[in-house]
Each structure stands twice: as C-alpha cells, then as structure tokens.
N, C-alpha and C positions, 0 to 999 in steps of 0.2 A: 371665615378668620384668614389676613393677609400675614402672609408670613415675611416674620422682621428678623432680621440680625444684629449682634451685637452690636456694630456701627449705629443702629437707631437709636439706641440710649443712651445717653450720657449720666443716667443714673448709676447704680447699684451693679456689677458686673461681675459675675462668681462664674468662676474657670473650675467643668470638673476634666478631672486627669483618669487614660486608662492605657492600658497597652496599643493595643488597634483601635482606638476610638470607633465602635464598633459595635459595642453590646451594653455594658456596665455605664460608660461616663453618658453615653449618648441617652441611657433610659435614664440615669439621676438628671440630666438636661433636658430631658423632657418632661419628667415630674415638676423640675423645680419652675420652669414655666410656665407651664400650670398652674400650680398653686400661687405662683405672682399674680399673673392676670387672674383670677378666682376672686385672690385679696385684694384685688388691684393695689399693686405693690411697684413702686418705681424701679423693679431689677429686670434684671435678664441675666439667665446663662447661656452659657457655651461652654462644647466640650472639645479637646484634642486629642490625639494620640503619641506617645512615647516613640513604637515603632508599627508604623501603620502600614508600611511594607510586608506586616506578617497576614492581611486583609486583604491586600493587592489581587489577589485570585480567586476570591469571594464572588459568587455569583448575583450576591445581593449586595445594595448597599449599607446595611442595616443587618443586625440579627436578624433572623428570624424570629427567636425567641422573643426579643425586643418589641419586634414589630408584633406580635401576637400581644403579648403583655400588653403596650398601647392601648390599641384595638379593641382588645376587653375592657381596659379602663377606659373608654370611649375620648384618650388622649392623642387630638390630631396628630400625625407624622410631623409637619411643619413647625412642631415645638421643638425641633430637635434639627440639626444640620443637617442636608442632602447629602453628606459624604464623610468617609474616614478624612481628616484632617491632623497634617503632623503638627506638633505643638512647637513653636516659633516661639524667642525671647520677646518679641513685640505682643505676644498673647501673655505671657508672662506679667509682662510692664501694665498693660491695662484692667486686669484685673484686679478687683478688690480683694474679692475672697478666693484661695486655691485649694482646693481639694484634688488629690489624687488617691483612687478608688481602693487603693492597696497596698499600704505600707512596704509589707515584706518581695511584693514584688516593685513597685515603683519607686521608691526610695533610692537603690541601687543605679536605675535608669534615669533619676534624675541627677545624681552624681556623676554618669558619664558624659550627659548630653547636655544638661544643663547645672553644674555643680557648686555653683553661686545660687542659686535658686528653692537645691533639695532640704535647707533646713529652716524655708520661709516658708512651704508650706504645711497644710496640713493632709494630714492623713486616715483614711478610715480604712476596714479591714474587710472587706469584701472581694473572693474571693470570687476567682476564675471560673468559667464554665467545667474545665479541667479538674477541678477540685469539690465543687457542690453546683446542683442541680438548678436552674434557671427558676422554677417555680418556688425554688426555695428562698436564692439570694433577690431576686427583683424585692419580692414584700419587703425586705430586710431594708434595701436599698432606697423604697419610698417611705418607709416609718421615718429615716433618718433623714432623708430631704427634706420634707415633713418638720422635722424637730431644725431642720435649720432654717428655714423659711422664717416658723414660731420665731426663733430665738436671733435671728441675723439684723444688723444693724442698718438701716437704709440708708444710702443718705438723701 
C-alpha cells in the first residue's frame, strides 16, 4: 500500500492532536485511515502534537504500545505519520474536523499555543499512559474512531 500524506487528499481532513504526537494521536490517525480506506471514503486523518519536544529523546519514532497494537490489528504503520510533528496554524486551518485526545490535558495547551482555536475544536477524554494502561485506552480510542468514521459527513 503506497504511503500518502494529507496533501494527497482534497476531500475531508481529520486532525488528531495529543501532547507528543507519539502515542494516542498517532493511533487514532492510523485507525481512522484504515477504516476510511476499508470503506472507500474520501477522507484522510493526520496527527500533530502540542509539545513534541517531550518525545525528542525517545529511541523510536512512535510509541512501542501503538506500534504493537497496530501490528496486532494488521494495520500498516504507513497509515500514520513517520515521526512526531509539532502542531502549526496551517494544520488547524486545513483540517475539516479537529479532535484533541484529552480535554483536561490539551485545552490549556491549546489556550497557550493557539488560543484562537482552543474553543473551536472537539475534545475527547482519553488518558495518557501515566493514567491508564495502553491495553485499556487504545481499544477505547479505536471504538471512538469507528464511531467518528460512521458519523462524520464527508465532503
């Protein structure tokens, strides 16, 4: 399967945001893209982080928990970005749907970095690894992404 970027799509773009763009948002991105491709939808997800510097010293470019879960599900890693990417205004402007993975964590960060966008995006409530085990939270993210794919209106 060829790797594609959000620039390859002129249809609906969904942006998933988390802190490091290393674990939750990358998982949501891959799950969304997998389901969109399976359903033949004209949509693509991409993901970004609000503070990617916190994962700069990580030995891998994606969380090992995310990597293992996607591999177990048979979802190609090419359906998520190659490395963590810092959120920019351009990302917010080009996305049709924007979701941050945990309001309690990301709302304040959005207020600090992109205050004009903080109240314009949708927030989910998925804990990071320090509050909930990946084996519990990743399937919850998968369920919510499947619900999103079923409900979203595509351009």
